[in-house]
N, C-alpha and C positions, 0 to 999 in steps of 0.2 A: 710459364712458371706461375703458379698460383700464389696469391698474396694472402697472408693470414693477418687479420686485424685482432688485436687484443685490447681490452679496456683496462685502464689502470684502476687500482683500488680506489683512488680519489674520485674517479668518474662514477664508479658504482655507488659510492657513498652519497654523492650529490644526487644521483637518480633516486635513491631510497628516500632521501630527505624531501625531494620534490613530490614523490608519491604520498608520503605521510602527510605533508603539508596540504596536499590536495584533498586527502581523506578528511583531515580536520576541518577544512573549509566546508566540505559537503555536510559533515555532521553538524557543524555550527549553523549552517543555513537551514537544515532540517529542524533543528531545535528551535531556532528563532521563528520559523514559520509556524510550528506547533504552538509555541507560546503566544504568538500574535493571534492565532485563531481561537485559542482558549480565552484570552482576554476579551476578544471581540464577542465571543459567545456569552461570557459572564455579563459584559456590558449590555448586550441585547436583552438578556433576561431581566437585568435591573431596569432598563427602560420600559420593558413590557409590564413588569409588576409595580415598580416604583412605589414602595409602601408610603402611605400617608401617616403622619404622626397621629397618635391617639388623641381622642377628645375627652376632656373632663369638664364637668359642671358641678357646682355646689347646690345641693337640693335642700339642705337643712343645716342651720347653725344655732346652737343653744349655749348661752353663757350661764353657767350655774354659779360661778364664783369669780370675782375680780376685785380683790380686797388687799389693802396694804396693812401689813402687820407692824411695820415701821415706816418712816417716810420714804425709804428707798428699797423695801423688800415686799415682793408681791406673791400672793397665793392666787392661783387661777385654776379653773376647771371648765373646759369647753368640749362639747360634743359636736362632731361634724359628720355629715353624710354626703358622699360624693357619688356621682354617676360617671363611670368610665366606659367609653365606647371605642371599639376598634372599627374604623370605617372601611377597612380594606376587604376586598372580596376574595383575594387569594392568599393573603398573608396573615398568619396568626402571630400572637405576641406573648412572650414570657416576661413577667415583671418580677423583679426581686430587689433586695436592699432598699425597701421603701421606708422613708422617714417623713413624718408630718409634724408641723408645728404652726403656731399662730404668732403674729406680730401686730403691734399697735404703734403707729407713727414711727416706724423704723426700729422699734425695740422688740426683741423676742420675749413673749410673755408666757410661753409654756416650754417645757422641756421637749426635746425630740422624742417622738413616739414611733416605735417600729410597727409597721403594718405587715401582715403575712404575705408572702409571695403568692402569685396566682397566674393562671394561664387563661388567655383570652382568644377564643376561636374567631374565625372570619365573621365580621359584622356583628359580633356579640357585645352585649352591654352588661356591666356588673355594678352592683351597689357596694360601696366601701364605707365602713363606719370607723371613725377614729375618736377615741376619748383622750383628750389632751389635758395634761395637768402640769402645774408648776408649784413648787413649794419654796418659799423664801428666795425667789429669784430677784437679783439686783436690777433695779430700774432707775431711771433718771429722777432726780429730786422733783422735777416738774410733772411727774406722771399723774399724781392726784389732781393737780390743777387742770391738766389737759382733759382728764376724764370729767371733771366738774363742768368745764366749758362745753363738752359734748352733751352732757345731760341737759344743760340749759338750752342747747340747740335742738335737742330732741332726738339725736341719733349718735351712734358710735360706729366707726368704720374699722373693720379688722382685715388684715391680709392673712390668708390661710394658704400654706404652702405644702407641697408634696415633692420630694426629691427621690430619685432612685435610678435604677438601671433597667434597660429592656433589651430583649433579643428578638429579632424577627425570625419567623419560621415559615419556610416554603417547602411543602412536601416533607421530606426527611432532613432537609438542610436547615441548619440553625446558624444564624450570624453570630458575630462577636457581640460584646456588651456595648450599649450606647447609653450615656447618661442623659436623663431627661429631667425637666423641672416644670412643675405646675404651680401657677400663681392665681389665686382666687381672691376676689374682694367681696366682702359681705357688709351690707349696710343694715344695721339693726336698730329698731326703734328703742329709744332710751330717754324717756322724759322725766320731769321732776316728780310726776305722780306714779312712777313705776314702783310696784310693791317690792320691798327689800327681799322677800322670800321667793319671789317669782323669778324663774329664769328669763333672761333676755333671749328672744327667739326670732329667727327669720327663716321663713319657708319659701321665700321667693327664689326661684331658680336663677342662678348666676353662671354664665359661661366663663370658663377659666382660660387663661392663656397657657399654652404648652410649647416648650422648646425642647428639641432633641439634638 
């Protein structure tokens, strides 16, 4: 006599669940492996290229006006020339949202000035000129006294700053935006015998600090 074995609906359902679960595990494992390889590839490219931050230096600073209209209101006019260099051999840089301004002893003495965006190829250098102005800017009551002390000492020290955003470019790939800040210090001769109508000038090259 032959025996006939039949599977209950419950048993069939459990087998289907086991098969589906096994398929999901295989799919998850394949996706995880692909993602790991992709991240490892991106990290390897980053280690190979590893872009260096751009280099800035101040080549010229001219003060045309720095005068108080009232004890605490300042009019200013300053022209700057920067040299910007991309030190990378394989990475280009897009610059945008650039703002430049000058400060003196922690006080901003010009308004923010917008600089045009630009593209910098591998190991390329560019000259940037900024004309900074301020009209009736509020300053500390001691501003005139501090400038007078610097004139007696024979020099005035300004901090010149550029802020903006950059994007790295490798081939056709372009990164997201990174904020960067440039800080330059200019020491300008300013003695008691300086002619009132002559601009205060410094053409000594000054290396700037850059953070990204």
